[in-house]
SEBA-629485 format. One record per residue (C-alpha): residue number from 1; residue in one letter; x, y, z. Coordinates in Angstrom, 1 decimal, always signed. Example, Ala and Ser with C-alpha at 12.3 -4.5 7.8 and 13.67 -1.06 7.14 Angstrom:
% residues 2
<site><k>1</k><r>a</r><px>+12.3</px><py>-4.5</py><pz>+7.8</pz></site>
<site><k>2</k><r>s</r><px>+13.7</px><py>-1.1</py><pz>+7.1</pz></site>
% end
This chain:
% residues 55
<site><k>1</k><r>m</r><px>+134.8</px><py>+116.1</py><pz>-91.7</pz></site>
<site><k>2</k><r>p</r><px>+131.2</px><py>+115.0</py><pz>-92.3</pz></site>
<site><k>3</k><r>a</r><px>+129.8</px><py>+112.5</py><pz>-89.7</pz></site>
<site><k>4</k><r>w</r><px>+129.5</px><py>+109.7</py><pz>-92.1</pz></site>
<site><k>5</k><r>q</r><px>+133.3</px><py>+110.1</py><pz>-92.8</pz></site>
<site><k>6</k><r>s</r><px>+134.2</px><py>+110.0</py><pz>-89.1</pz></site>
<site><k>7</k><r>l</r><px>+132.3</px><py>+106.8</py><pz>-88.8</pz></site>
<site><k>8</k><r>r</r><px>+134.4</px><py>+105.3</py><pz>-91.5</pz></site>
<site><k>9</k><r>v</r><px>+137.5</px><py>+106.1</py><pz>-89.4</pz></site>
<site><k>10</k><r>v</r><px>+136.1</px><py>+104.5</py><pz>-86.3</pz></site>
<site><k>11</k><r>r</r><px>+135.3</px><py>+101.2</py><pz>-88.2</pz></site>
<site><k>12</k><r>k</r><px>+139.0</px><py>+100.9</py><pz>-89.2</pz></site>
<site><k>13</k><r>m</r><px>+140.2</px><py>+101.2</py><pz>-85.5</pz></site>
<site><k>14</k><r>s</r><px>+141.1</px><py>+98.0</py><pz>-83.7</pz></site>
<site><k>15</k><r>d</r><px>+139.3</px><py>+97.0</py><pz>-80.6</pz></site>
<site><k>16</k><r>f</r><px>+142.5</px><py>+97.8</py><pz>-78.6</pz></site>
<site><k>17</k><r>e</r><px>+142.5</px><py>+101.3</py><pz>-80.1</pz></site>
<site><k>18</k><r>i</r><px>+138.9</px><py>+102.0</py><pz>-79.4</pz></site>
<site><k>19</k><r>c</r><px>+139.3</px><py>+100.9</py><pz>-75.8</pz></site>
<site><k>20</k><r>s</r><px>+142.4</px><py>+103.1</py><pz>-75.5</pz></site>
<site><k>21</k><r>l</r><px>+140.4</px><py>+106.1</py><pz>-76.8</pz></site>
<site><k>22</k><r>l</r><px>+137.5</px><py>+105.4</py><pz>-74.4</pz></site>
<site><k>23</k><r>h</r><px>+139.9</px><py>+105.2</py><pz>-71.5</pz></site>
<site><k>24</k><r>s</r><px>+141.5</px><py>+108.4</py><pz>-72.5</pz></site>
<site><k>25</k><r>w</r><px>+138.1</px><py>+110.0</py><pz>-72.3</pz></site>
<site><k>26</k><r>g</r><px>+137.7</px><py>+108.7</py><pz>-68.8</pz></site>
<site><k>27</k><r>c</r><px>+135.2</px><py>+105.9</py><pz>-69.7</pz></site>
<site><k>28</k><r>p</r><px>+135.4</px><py>+102.5</py><pz>-67.8</pz></site>
<site><k>29</k><r>i</r><px>+136.7</px><py>+99.8</py><pz>-70.1</pz></site>
<site><k>30</k><r>e</r><px>+136.4</px><py>+96.8</py><pz>-67.8</pz></site>
<site><k>31</k><r>q</r><px>+133.4</px><py>+95.6</py><pz>-69.5</pz></site>
<site><k>32</k><r>y</r><px>+135.5</px><py>+95.0</py><pz>-72.7</pz></site>
<site><k>33</k><r>v</r><px>+138.1</px><py>+92.6</py><pz>-71.0</pz></site>
<site><k>34</k><r>g</r><px>+137.6</px><py>+89.0</py><pz>-72.3</pz></site>
<site><k>35</k><r>r</r><px>+135.5</px><py>+90.2</py><pz>-75.2</pz></site>
<site><k>36</k><r>q</r><px>+137.2</px><py>+92.8</py><pz>-77.2</pz></site>
<site><k>37</k><r>i</r><px>+140.6</px><py>+93.0</py><pz>-75.3</pz></site>
<site><k>38</k><r>t</r><px>+142.6</px><py>+90.7</py><pz>-73.1</pz></site>
<site><k>39</k><r>e</r><px>+143.7</px><py>+91.3</py><pz>-69.5</pz></site>
<site><k>40</k><r>d</r><px>+147.1</px><py>+92.1</py><pz>-70.8</pz></site>
<site><k>41</k><r>q</r><px>+145.8</px><py>+94.7</py><pz>-73.1</pz></site>
<site><k>42</k><r>y</r><px>+143.8</px><py>+96.2</py><pz>-70.3</pz></site>
<site><k>43</k><r>k</r><px>+147.0</px><py>+96.5</py><pz>-68.3</pz></site>
<site><k>44</k><r>q</r><px>+148.7</px><py>+98.1</py><pz>-71.3</pz></site>
<site><k>45</k><r>i</r><px>+145.9</px><py>+100.7</py><pz>-71.6</pz></site>
<site><k>46</k><r>t</r><px>+145.4</px><py>+101.5</py><pz>-68.0</pz></site>
<site><k>47</k><r>g</r><px>+148.7</px><py>+100.6</py><pz>-66.3</pz></site>
<site><k>48</k><r>k</r><px>+146.8</px><py>+98.5</py><pz>-63.8</pz></site>
<site><k>49</k><r>d</r><px>+146.2</px><py>+94.8</py><pz>-63.4</pz></site>
<site><k>50</k><r>y</r><px>+142.6</px><py>+93.7</py><pz>-64.3</pz></site>
<site><k>51</k><r>v</r><px>+140.8</px><py>+92.7</py><pz>-61.2</pz></site>
<site><k>52</k><r>g</r><px>+137.5</px><py>+91.5</py><pz>-62.6</pz></site>
<site><k>53</k><r>g</r><px>+135.0</px><py>+88.8</py><pz>-61.5</pz></site>
<site><k>54</k><r>k</r><px>+136.2</px><py>+85.5</py><pz>-62.8</pz></site>
<site><k>55</k><r>s</r><px>+133.6</px><py>+82.7</py><pz>-62.7</pz></site>
% end
């Protein structure tokens, strides 16, 4: 698949799906909580409660 076609696939993914994918690759996703995903979605993806800095 050419690179431009794979970019089309990524654009169709939801923020939840992208964060799930990033997590499966071992990337931290805490920075996306409160912006792209909720704390509940974070727990769905990681299996852990979100313990981030709340102001």
